[in-house]
N, C-alpha and C positions, 0 to 999 in steps of 0.2 A: 345322685351321683352311682357311678357305674364303677366297677373293681375288678378290670380285666388281669388273667397273667398271660403272658405275652413271650412265645414261642416263635422258632424257627426265622428269625430275624436276617433278612439279607438287605445290606447298603446299596447305593447304586452301584459302586465302585468294584462290586463282587458279583455283581449279573454281569453276564457275558453277553455282549451287543447291544446294551442300553444305551437309551437317546437321551439327550438333555432335556429337561422341561422347559417349558416355558411361561412366559406370565400370564397366559392366559385361563382363566378358571372354569378347572375341569368341569366336565357334565358328572354327576354322582347314579352309580346303577347299584342298586340294593336286590338280592335275589333270598329269596325264599327266608322273609321272615314274615310266616304265617300265624303265628298263635299271638297270644295277647302280650305274652314277656316279649314277642318278638317284633311285633309293631311296635313295641315301646324302645327297645335299642334300636330298630331301623330308624325311628325318629329321633334320636339320640346322635344317629351317625350323620342324618341328614339334616342337624345344625349346626354341626362341624363345618358343611361346608356352604358356599354362597347360594343362593335359589336360583341365579340367573345366569348359566355357564355360556361362556362363549367358544361357541360350536366352529369357531374360526381357527382356534389351535387345536381343535382333534384332541383334547386331553377325555380321558375317560378314568375314573374312579370306581374301582370293582369292591363291594363289599360283600362278599358271598357267602351264606351259612349252611354249612354240611355237620350234621351229627353235632351239634353245638359249640364249633369251631368254628369262628369267624376270619374267612381268610382275606385278606388288605390286599389288592394289587393295583399298582398305577401304569396303564398303558397309554402309546398315543395309537391311535390309528394312521396307517399310510397307504395311499393309493398306487397302485403299480403305472407306469406310463401311459396305458390307454384307460384307466379310470374305471376298468370293470371290475376289479378286484381289490379286496383293504386288506392289509395285514396289520397285524398287532405288534407293537416296538414296546417293551418293556424300558420304564423309565426309574423306576425303581421311589422307595425301598420298597419291600414284602415283608409282609411278617404274618402272622397268627394268633389270633386273639379267644382265649376261653374266657366266658365270664363268672366271676367270682362271687360277687354280690351286685342288688342295686339296692340306693337308700333314696328315703324321699328328701329332698333338701340338699343342703350342703353334706359335707362330710364330718361326721359326729360320731365317734367308736363307742362312745359310753350311752348317747341319749339319742344315738338317732333312729328312727324307724325304718327298718330293713322291708324292702317291699319283695326280694327274693333275695336268697344265698343259698351258694353249694353246699349240699350237706354228702359224706363220701355212702352214705344211704341210699342216696339217689342213684348211684352209680349201679345198680345191680341187674336193670333189664338193656339189653343193647339197643331193644327196640322202642324206648321211651327217650324221648328227646323234649327239649324246654325252648328251646330257640326257634 
């Protein structure tokens, strides 16, 4: 069980020039989940989406980790008339997550075993990241 803090939420209607999502299953792109904890969180996000994307719909969900902030974006790529260049059209919603705790098994605050949780003293170095 993962516990995240969610910030910078933008719904589809709040995004300028947004597109409409189709019923096709999206392709998932995971970026910068290189540590052991990052692999665990990346697999968690990978389990939320189907493993057989329909490339015909050209939908992409990007999960990008940067400085322990996880950015979630939902796009569709659109080709120009000649087919020589592709552009991204954001479908929304977009939001940012920050991992607060990772617990083994189901959520249990009293008797649960925490694999990782954020402590304020972990923020002393600006060069050390956990995801």
